[in-house]
C-alpha positions as CSV (number, residue, x, y, z in Angstrom):
1,X,185.0,45.1,137.5
2,X,188.4,46.6,136.7
3,X,190.9,47.7,139.3
4,X,193.1,50.8,139.1
5,X,190.5,52.9,137.2
6,X,189.3,56.3,138.4
7,X,185.7,57.4,138.2
8,X,185.1,59.3,134.9
9,X,182.2,60.8,133.1
10,X,184.2,60.7,129.8
11,X,183.0,57.3,128.7
12,X,181.7,55.5,125.5
13,X,180.3,52.0,125.1
14,X,181.5,50.8,121.7
15,X,182.4,47.4,120.1
16,X,181.3,45.5,123.1
17,X,183.4,47.4,125.6
18,X,184.0,50.8,127.3
19,X,186.4,53.5,126.3
20,X,187.2,55.7,129.3
21,X,189.1,59.0,129.4
22,X,191.0,59.7,132.6
23,X,189.8,62.9,134.3
24,X,193.3,63.6,135.8
25,X,195.8,62.2,133.3
26,X,196.1,62.0,129.5
27,X,195.2,58.3,129.5
28,X,192.6,56.5,127.4
29,X,191.4,53.2,128.8
30,X,189.6,50.3,127.2
31,X,187.7,48.1,129.6
32,X,186.2,44.8,128.3
33,X,183.0,43.3,129.7
34,X,185.1,40.7,131.5
35,X,187.0,43.4,133.4
36,X,190.1,43.3,131.2
37,X,191.7,46.7,131.1
38,X,194.3,48.4,128.7
39,X,195.7,51.9,129.0
40,X,197.0,54.1,126.2
41,X,198.9,57.4,126.9
42,X,198.0,60.4,124.7
43,X,201.0,62.1,123.1
44,X,202.9,64.1,125.8
45,X,203.3,66.7,127.0
46,X,200.4,68.8,125.6
47,X,197.4,66.9,126.8
48,X,196.6,66.8,130.5
49,X,193.2,65.1,131.0
50,X,189.8,64.2,129.6
51,X,186.5,65.9,130.5
52,X,182.8,65.5,129.8
53,X,182.0,63.1,126.9
54,X,183.4,60.7,124.4
55,X,181.6,60.1,121.1
56,X,182.1,58.2,117.8
57,X,183.8,60.4,115.2
58,X,184.5,60.1,111.5
59,X,187.6,57.9,111.9
60,X,187.9,57.4,115.6
61,X,186.7,58.7,118.9
62,X,185.8,62.4,119.6
63,X,187.4,63.3,122.9
64,X,187.2,66.6,124.9
65,X,190.5,67.3,126.5
66,X,192.4,70.0,128.4
67,X,195.9,71.1,127.3
68,X,198.9,73.1,128.5
69,X,201.2,74.5,125.8
70,X,204.1,76.9,126.5
71,X,202.8,77.3,130.0
72,X,199.3,78.4,128.8
73,X,196.3,76.3,129.9
74,X,193.5,75.8,127.3
75,X,190.6,74.7,129.5
76,X,187.7,72.7,128.0
77,X,188.2,74.1,124.5
78,X,190.1,71.4,122.6
79,X,188.4,68.6,120.7
80,X,190.5,65.6,119.5
81,X,189.8,62.7,117.2
82,X,191.6,59.7,118.6
83,X,192.3,56.2,117.4
84,X,191.1,53.5,119.7
85,X,194.7,53.2,121.0
86,X,195.1,56.9,121.7
87,X,196.8,58.3,118.6
88,X,195.8,61.8,117.8
89,X,194.2,61.8,114.3
90,X,192.8,65.4,114.1
91,X,192.5,68.4,116.4
92,X,190.2,71.4,116.7
93,X,191.3,74.2,119.0
94,X,188.3,76.4,119.7
95,X,190.5,79.2,121.0
96,X,192.3,79.4,117.7
97,X,189.2,78.8,115.6
98,X,187.3,81.7,117.2
99,X,190.3,84.1,117.3
100,X,190.8,83.6,113.6
101,X,187.1,84.1,112.8
102,X,186.6,87.1,114.9
103,X,189.8,88.9,113.7
104,X,188.8,88.1,110.1
105,X,185.4,89.8,110.9
106,X,187.1,92.9,112.3
107,X,186.6,92.1,116.0
108,X,189.1,92.0,118.9
109,X,188.7,88.5,120.5
110,X,190.7,89.2,123.6
111,X,187.7,89.7,125.9
112,X,186.0,86.6,124.5
113,X,188.7,84.0,124.0
114,X,190.6,84.1,127.3
115,X,193.7,82.0,128.0
116,X,193.6,80.0,131.2
117,X,189.9,80.7,131.7
118,X,187.0,78.3,131.1
119,X,185.5,80.7,128.5
120,X,184.1,77.9,126.2
121,X,183.2,74.9,128.4
122,X,182.8,72.2,125.8
123,X,180.5,69.5,127.1
124,X,179.4,67.6,124.0
125,X,180.6,67.1,120.5
126,X,179.2,64.9,117.7
127,X,180.0,64.1,114.1
128,X,177.5,64.3,111.2
129,X,178.6,61.9,108.5
130,X,175.9,63.1,106.1
131,X,177.3,66.7,106.3
132,X,180.9,65.9,107.2
133,X,180.5,68.4,110.0
134,X,180.9,68.7,113.8
135,X,178.3,69.9,116.2
136,X,179.9,71.2,119.4
137,X,178.2,72.5,122.6
138,X,179.8,75.4,124.4
139,X,177.9,75.5,127.6
140,X,178.9,79.1,128.2
141,X,177.8,80.4,124.8
142,X,176.1,78.4,122.1
143,X,176.1,75.3,119.9
144,X,178.5,75.7,117.0
145,X,178.6,73.8,113.7
146,X,182.1,73.3,112.2
147,X,183.3,72.0,108.9
148,X,185.1,68.8,109.8
149,X,188.0,69.3,107.4
150,X,188.8,73.0,107.9
151,X,187.3,73.8,111.3
152,X,185.4,76.8,109.7
153,X,182.5,78.0,111.7
154,X,179.2,77.4,109.7
155,X,176.7,78.7,112.3
156,X,176.1,79.5,115.9
157,X,172.9,78.7,117.9
158,X,172.4,80.3,121.3
159,X,170.9,83.0,123.5
160,X,171.2,86.3,121.7
161,X,171.2,88.3,124.9
162,X,174.7,87.0,125.8
163,X,178.1,88.6,125.4
164,X,179.0,86.7,122.2
165,X,176.0,88.2,120.3
166,X,175.7,91.6,121.8
167,X,179.4,92.5,121.6
168,X,180.8,91.0,118.4
169,X,179.4,91.6,114.9
170,X,181.6,88.8,113.5
171,X,179.8,86.3,115.7
172,X,176.4,87.9,115.4
173,X,176.7,87.4,111.6
174,X,177.0,83.6,112.1
175,X,173.9,83.3,114.4
176,X,170.8,81.3,113.5
177,X,167.4,82.8,114.2
178,X,165.3,80.6,116.5
179,X,161.7,80.0,115.5
180,X,158.9,78.6,117.7
181,X,160.8,78.1,121.0
182,X,163.7,78.9,123.2
183,X,167.3,79.0,122.1
184,X,169.6,76.5,123.9
185,X,170.9,77.9,127.2
186,X,173.6,76.0,129.1
187,X,172.8,73.0,127.0
188,X,174.1,69.4,127.1
189,X,174.1,66.1,125.2
190,X,173.9,66.8,121.5
191,X,172.7,64.2,119.0
192,X,171.1,64.0,115.6
193,X,168.0,62.0,114.9
194,X,167.4,59.9,111.8
195,X,166.3,62.8,109.6
196,X,169.1,65.1,110.8
197,X,167.3,67.2,113.4
198,X,169.4,68.4,116.3
199,X,168.4,67.0,119.7
200,X,169.7,68.5,122.9
201,X,168.9,69.0,126.6
202,X,168.2,72.7,127.2
203,X,169.2,73.3,130.9
204,X,168.0,76.9,130.8
205,X,170.9,78.1,133.0
206,X,172.7,81.3,132.1
207,X,176.5,81.6,131.7
208,X,178.8,81.2,134.7
209,X,182.1,82.5,133.5
210,X,181.6,85.5,131.3
211,X,183.9,88.6,131.5
212,X,183.1,91.0,134.3
213,X,180.4,93.4,133.4
214,X,179.1,91.5,130.3
215,X,175.7,89.9,130.0
216,X,175.4,86.3,131.2
217,X,172.1,85.7,129.3
218,X,168.7,84.4,130.5
219,X,168.0,81.7,133.1
220,X,164.7,79.9,132.5
221,X,162.5,78.6,135.3
222,X,162.6,75.1,133.9
223,X,164.7,72.6,131.8
224,X,163.5,70.7,128.8
225,X,164.7,68.5,125.9
226,X,164.3,70.2,122.6
227,X,164.7,69.2,118.9
228,X,165.5,71.8,116.2
229,X,165.2,71.6,112.4
230,X,168.1,73.6,111.1
231,X,167.8,75.3,107.7
232,X,171.3,76.3,106.8
233,X,170.3,78.4,103.8
234,X,167.6,80.4,105.6
235,X,169.7,80.6,108.7
236,X,166.9,79.4,111.0
237,X,166.6,76.8,113.8
238,X,162.9,75.8,114.3
239,X,162.0,74.0,117.5
240,X,159.9,71.0,116.3
241,X,159.6,69.1,119.5
242,X,160.0,69.6,123.2
243,X,159.0,68.0,126.5
244,X,158.4,70.5,129.3
245,X,156.8,68.3,132.0
246,X,154.5,71.1,133.1
247,X,157.6,73.4,133.4
248,X,158.2,72.1,136.9
249,X,161.6,70.5,136.7
250,X,164.8,72.5,136.7
251,X,168.2,70.8,136.2
252,X,170.8,73.5,135.9
253,X,173.8,71.3,135.0
254,X,174.7,68.0,133.3
255,X,171.6,66.1,132.1
256,X,170.7,64.6,128.7
257,X,168.1,63.4,126.2
258,X,168.6,60.6,123.6
259,X,166.2,59.1,121.2
260,X,165.8,55.6,119.8
261,X,165.0,54.3,116.3
262,X,161.3,54.0,117.4
263,X,161.1,57.8,118.2
264,X,161.0,57.2,122.0
265,X,163.2,59.2,124.3
266,X,165.3,58.7,127.5
267,X,165.5,62.0,129.4
268,X,167.8,62.5,132.3
269,X,167.5,65.4,134.7
270,X,170.8,65.0,136.5
271,X,170.6,67.7,139.2
272,X,167.1,68.6,140.3
273,X,165.9,70.0,143.6
274,X,169.1,72.0,144.2
275,X,171.2,69.2,142.8
276,X,170.0,66.6,145.3
277,X,167.9,64.4,143.0
278,X,168.3,62.8,139.6
279,X,165.3,61.9,137.5
280,X,165.2,59.5,134.5
281,X,162.1,59.6,132.3
282,X,161.1,57.3,129.4
283,X,158.8,58.9,126.8
284,X,156.8,57.2,124.1
285,X,156.2,58.7,120.6
286,X,153.3,60.9,121.9
287,X,155.3,62.3,124.8
288,X,153.6,60.1,127.4
289,X,155.7,59.2,130.4
290,X,156.4,55.4,130.4
291,X,158.6,55.5,133.6
292,X,159.9,58.1,136.0
293,X,162.8,57.0,138.2
294,X,164.0,59.2,141.1
295,X,167.5,58.8,142.6
296,X,169.3,60.7,145.4
297,X,172.4,62.5,144.1
298,X,175.0,65.1,144.9
299,X,175.5,67.3,141.9
300,X,175.9,64.9,138.9
301,X,177.3,62.0,140.8
302,X,174.4,59.6,140.0
303,X,173.9,60.3,136.3
304,X,175.8,62.8,134.2
305,X,173.9,61.5,131.2
306,X,172.2,58.3,130.2
307,X,171.8,56.6,126.8
308,X,169.4,53.9,125.7
309,X,171.0,50.6,124.6
310,X,169.4,48.3,122.0
311,X,170.1,45.0,123.8
312,X,168.6,43.1,120.9
313,X,171.7,44.1,118.9
314,X,174.2,43.2,121.6
315,X,176.3,40.1,120.9
316,X,178.7,38.2,123.2
317,X,181.6,36.2,121.8
């Protein structure tokens, strides 16, 4: 409906319109339902572009961005909270956060945090108002929970056969123990349900950009949405729900699961059958399939993720 706008997966529907982050420029767009378009430039020259997702934060929008500072590229490892008009309210630099934590724990981070390399690959970030905390997905490594105010790492949840766990005691000490299921591997689309459980899509695809000679982790034969109950005091993550579909669908990249207030789920397998088909499934409370739509795709071009909308709550003015 709007002209002059590039395709972008970095989008959010909020306040009866779309926020869209440019994939090739530091520009945040707002598109109204009538096609009206405004553009806001992020503070130059640090920020270069948006990637992956946008989400509602504590005081604004959580945006995943790339940066270049002093000639050094920080790829998919910076999270911003932006005002609706593009002002930077708060910033979390995963490179600095992990360097500081690892050095404080007696480790050398130089072969984990690597400038100019997509070592983290942030693909989802959400805010928990009940905990005043951030949940951030590092596709290459783990899910990390951060204190919103300080950026302190509270825990890590991921595959313990990977480089981060096997090589660094400082990170291993932060790891949760997984109970009753698989840890997240190459995961996407974090969300929290009404009682605070962590919901995500477990792609099951090992790391793609680890240092040479280090373990890349497991690759599962199937992908599945999973829900975890996190016990911060016991340091456990218990898998309380999953949908495996007979363990016959593998979607290695992108993909999502989101729940509704009635405990139904919309599951998107973005890249099945060697990334040539996308599948969208609706599940009822018992896990029965209400619908199963199949679309042709190339990689994630048809559906990077999909969210259910409560149309009964949508108003037009």
